[in-house]
N, C-alpha and C positions, 0 to 999 in steps of 0.2 A: 654477523649480527647477533647480538645478545638480547635476551628478553628485556632487560631493563632499558637498554638503548632503544629498542623498538617501542616500548611503553612511553618513554620520554619523547620520542620523535612524533608519534601519532597521538594527537590529543583527544580524538573522539573514541568512543567505545567501539563503534563499527568501523571496519576498514577493509579495503580490498587488496589483492595482490599488487595492483597498479600503484596503490598508495605506498606500499612497502618498497617497490622498485624505485619510486620517486624519491623516497627518503634515504635510500641506500644505493645510489647510482653506480658506485664503484664495485658493488658485489655482483656476481654472476646471477642472473634471474633464476636459473635452474637451482643454484645453491640456496637462494632465498626460499624457493618453494619447498625444498627439502627441509630447511630450518623451520618453516612454518608447520610442515607436517609433524616434525618432532615436537614442536611446542604444543600442538594439539594433542599429541599422545601423552604428554606430561600434564595436560589440562591447564597450562598457563594461558592458552588462548583456546577459543572454541570455534570450530568450523560450522558455519550456518548452511552454506552451499559452496560449490566449487568457486574458489576465488573470493569468497566473502567470509570474514571472520569478526569475532568480537572478543574483548577482554573479559567482560563481566556479563553473563547472560541475564542476571537479575536486573540489569539496567536497560534492557532492551524494551523499547516501545513497539508493540506488535503492529500498530497502525503505521508508524514511521517505517518499520521494516518492510511493510507491504509495498511501499513506494520504491524501495531499493532492490527488492528481489527481482522485479520484472519491469522493464522500462519500455515505453512510457506508460504510466498508469496513475490513476488516482483512486482513492477509496470511495466506494459508492454503494448503492443498493441497500440491502439489509443492514450492513455494517454501519454505513453513514446514518441511516434512519434511526438505528438504535443509539448511536453516538449523540444525535440531536434530541433524543427522547420522543421521536415521532411514533416509533413502534416499541412496545414493551418487551418483545421477545429478544433474547440474547442469541445472536447467530452462533452456530456451531463452527463456522469458518469465517475468515475475513475475505470479503468480496471487493474486488476492484475492477475497474474497466480499463481496457487497453485498446489501442488501434492495431495491434498485431495479433497473432494467433492466441485463441483461448488456451488457458493452461492451468493446471493444478500443481501447486508446489507444497510438499509436506516437509516441515522443519520441526526442530525440537520445540519451537514456540507455537506450533499449531498448523492448521491447514489454510492455505491461501488459494483462492480461486480468482482467476483473471478472465473476464469475459470480453470477447471482442465486440467492439462497437464501431459503427461507421465513423471514419475520421471527421466528418462534418458535425458529429455529435460529441466530439471530444472537447468540451468546454464546460464552463459553469462550475469551476472548482476554486476553492480558496487555498492559499499556502499559509499554513498555521505554524508559528514558531513553537517548538517543543523544547524539552530540557537539553536534548542532544543535537537537534537539528531542525528539520522542517518536515511538515506533513502536508501532502496534497489530498484534500478531501472535498467531495462534491458539496455544493451548497444544498440546503434542505430541499429546495424546489427541484433542483436538477437530480438529486439522489432519488427522489420519488418518481420522476419521469424515467430515469434509467431503470429503476425497479420495475415499473409497469412494462417498459419496452423489452427488457432482457428476460423477464420472467413471464412474459405474454399474459399479463393481467389486464382484463378489460372491465372487470366489475369489482368495485371496492366495497360492496355491501358487507362482506364478511371480514374485512380487514379492520383491525383495531388501531386506527390512526389518530394521533393527537396533533391536529393541525393548528394549534395555538401558535402564535408568532410565525405564521406561515404566510408568505406573500403570494396571493393568488394572481395579481397582475404579472409578477416576475415569472411565475410558473407558466402562465399563458404565453408570455413572450418566449420562453425557452421551448415550449411545446410547438411553436411554429416550425421548428427544425425537424420534428419527429413525424413519423407516418400519420396519416389521417385517423387511424383507429386509436392512437394514443391521444390525439387532440380531442377526440370525442368523449373521453372519460370524464364523468361529472364528479367534481370534488365537493 
């Protein structure tokens, strides 16, 4: 496998070892791994984590990457609230929710936190088209509820929330699935 053939075969900026094996089925997978390692040493490709690579780090969408680093997950809490302009603070890390173990992943693109949520609360997200692919991000109302639930917030008096264009009926509908203390938070 040569770099130019790899670049021509794989159209997206992000790719996995499985993608490479799929496009080069006649090559030995161990040899492909070795070649990918060598390509990272020459900086023709960049390793994000084991088995995940990119051609151009400047073209990485950090939020889209959050969905790929740890599955299943969707961007939520402070990150989604800032994305929608509900909170003015810029988060230090990208926060997502997942149904599997909570995890912290540090990459060259930043820190990614994955917070475990009950599988019955894994809903209420949109799939948004990006330049390179797709982004799973919580709807405004669900991001706020996830934030309250996972950060154990029961008093919003000190929070600087911009709830313009916020659907209170949808929020109340989503809140039915959360514990009682979350339902009782007054917006």
